[in-house]
Every structure is written in structure tokens, then in C-alpha cells.
N, C-alpha and C positions, 0 to 999 in steps of 0.2 A: 448277471451271471449266476448260475446255479452250481452248487457243490455236488460232486459225485464221488462215490467210493468204488474203487476198482480192485477186485480180488483176482489174483493170478496164480495159477498152478502151472509151472513149466513142465512139459513132457520130459521124462527122464532121459530120453535119447538126445533131446536138445541140450540138456544140461551137461551131458557127457561129451557132446560134439562141439560145444561153443563155450567160450569164456563168458561168464555172466556179465562182465563189464562190456564186452562186445555186444551182447544182446541188448543191454541198456542203451548203448549208443545207437544201435539200429532202430530201436523203438522210438527214442527221443527224436532222431532225425526224421523218421517217417511221420510222426505225429506233428512235429513243427511244420513240415511241408504241407501236409493235408489239412491240418486243423490249426491255423495260426492264431486263432483267438483263444485256444485252450491255454489255461495257466495251471501249471503243476504246482501244487502246494507242499506236498510231503510224500515221501516214500518210506516204507518200513519193510524189513525182512521179518516174517512172522513164523511162529511154530504152530503147526496144526495142519489141516488139510490143504491150506494154501501156502505158497511161498512168499508172496508179496501182497501188501496192502498199500494202495496209492490213493491220495486225495488230490482231486483236481477240480478246477472250475471250468465250466463250459457254457456257451450261450444258450444251448438247448439240448434236449434229449437225443435228437438225431446226431448231433456232433459227438455227444458222449458215447453213443453206440458205435460211431465210426472209430473213436479212440479204442474201444474194446476190440473191434475187428482188426485194427492195425496191430495191437499187441498179440492177438491170436496168430496172425500171419507172420509177423517178424520174429516172435519169440517161440513159436510152435507151442502155444499154451492154451489152456482152458481159462476163460475169464468170466466174471460176473460183474456187472456194473449196476450200482444202486444210487438213486438220488438220495441226498442227505439234507436235512434241515438243521441249522444250528439251534442249540438250546435256547438262545436269546430270541431267535425268530419264532420258535415254537411258543415261547411264553407270550410274545406279542400277539400271536394268533389266538391263543387261549383267552387272552384278556379282552379281545375285541368283541 
């Protein structure tokens, strides 16, 4: 499994029309149904150009992209998904 960072900015209209907890439920239900091997690690509300930062593990980039598309659709949001390497894995790579 690989780690991915998902940055999400929810459209203002979606925030005013939907309860954020309802959006979360919709996203989690849709991701669980479409991508059962994805494991959510952590979610953060952040200040800045994005509303949320999520860390999840996915078997591959295609599945991570699918997660991003589900969030876009269900939450009416702009997303960016990035692969991430732990510091320990990076150090191992550098030592090889």
C-alpha cells in the first residue's frame, strides 16, 4: 500500500447547502463502496487555500485518483492528490 495526501477545497455553495458532517458521510460511504482496499489514516481541517487535508493508503495511483474523483463528485469540491513517502522509507532509499 502507498500513502497519499488529499487536499480538498469545498465549493462555497456546497458548504452553504450541506452540513459538513453529511458531506463526510456521503464521501466515506462512496469511497468504501468503490474502493474497499483504501484505508483512511487521518483527516485534518486546515487554514489556507484548502479546507481539508486527508492521509490515506491505497493499493495504487489509479485507486487514489478514483478517491479524488469521488470526493470531487460527492462534496462538490476541488481536489489534489499527491503520493507521499515516509521519512523512514526515504532514508532507506538514500542509504541504498
